[in-house]
C-alpha positions, 0 to 999 in steps of 0.5 A: 269603239269600232272604226265605223262608229268612230268615223260616224262620230268624227263626222258629226262632232268634227266642227265642235272639236275644231272650235273647242281646240282652236285649230283654224287659221282661217275662219270657215264661212258661216254657211259651212260652219252651220251646215249639218253633216250630209250623207249620200247613199247611192253608191254600192262601194263608197260612203260619202259625207260632207261636213263643214265643206269637207267631202269625205269619200270612203272606199267601202269594201272593208272585207277586201281591204277596199280592193277595186272591183268593177263597181268601185272602179266606176263609182269613184270617178263619179263621186270625185266629179260630183265633189268637183262640181259642188261649190259647197265642197271646199276639200275632198278627203279620200280614205278607206273603211276598216283596216285598208286604204285600198289594196289595189285590184281585187284579183278574184273579180278584176275590173277588166273582166268581161270588158270589150276589146275597145274597153280593154284598149282604153288607156284611161279605163278603170284606174286611169279615170281615177287619176284624171278625176283627182288631178282635174278636181279644182279642190285640194284632195287629201289622201287619208291613208288609214291602212295598206295602200297597194298597187292602184291604191298606191297610185291613188294616194300619189295622185292626191294633192296631200297625203297623210298617213296612219302611223301603223299603215304601210304602202307599196307599189307591189305590182312585181309581186303579182307579175305586173307592171305599174298603172294608175300613174305610179311611174309618173308621180313617184319619180317626181315625188322621190326621185328616179333612183328611189322610185326605181327601188320602190317599184322594182323591189315591190317592198313595203314602206312603213309610215315613218319611211314614207314621211322621211322620203316625202311620200306623205307630209304628216303621220299621226298616231292611231288614237287621234288619226281621224281627229287630226284628219278632220282638223287638217281638212277643215282648216284647208276648207277655210282657205280661199277656193279660187287661190287654192284651185289656181295653185293646184293647176300651177303645181300640176302644170309645172311638171311639164312647163318651162320656167318662162311658161310657168312665170306667165301662168303664175302672173295670169293666175295671180291677176285673177286672184287680185280681182277676187272678193277673197283678196279684198276680204284678206286685206280687210281682215289683216287691217282689222286683225281678224281671221278672213272669211273666204267665199270663193267670190 
């Protein structure tokens, strides 16, 4: 079965697989569970589908290993913003079509070619906008790294909240191989994930990192074999989609703020956010479910 057909079938049958295999720790609300997959087609280089509250954004330039050209550069932030604004979306999965996750800049058609001086000097143009879109999304964003992630693709996977990897995939900063310094937030995210010394090694050597090594150094949290990678991603994302949306959003904000906040600032923000959670219907539902010995059904109210 080809990769495109496998992805199509995994979308259609994702919920059936999850129910049969009993993997959910929180119940998915019936409005999500009953919804049929929806596919959005108004993008040239993205495939968008939504199943059971999981919005999957697939970079779709497989012949170029999903390398970034101007159209893809513009489309991706828009797709993430749309997912952020849609309350029916609980989780966002970012992946790539074919053999690659994202191979970085398409050097045959670079995203900054033809740009005005103002556009070239904009610090958030192109992949900076990708990083902002992902970090500002209030839903968990999962990078499903199905193949090579290099350059800006490496930065994209680092910007995501959760990273899971195909056992045969590799990732690399790779910039120095092309005489370039990093972008896409690589020098911000990477030291925070693996420490300064290891980040320097990865960036300055430009070496490839195998999935097993990415797991051992904490770049990714899961590595799954080729034969069930897509099924595992679907299970993982759908389990997340059954979680409490407000608590997930506030937890993500706290994690992002912690990189720059003092302990006192973080304690105050934690107290503020947990008070918001205690006032929510989802906490009342969690307590009722605990008493009744059943799985909670969270609505985000």
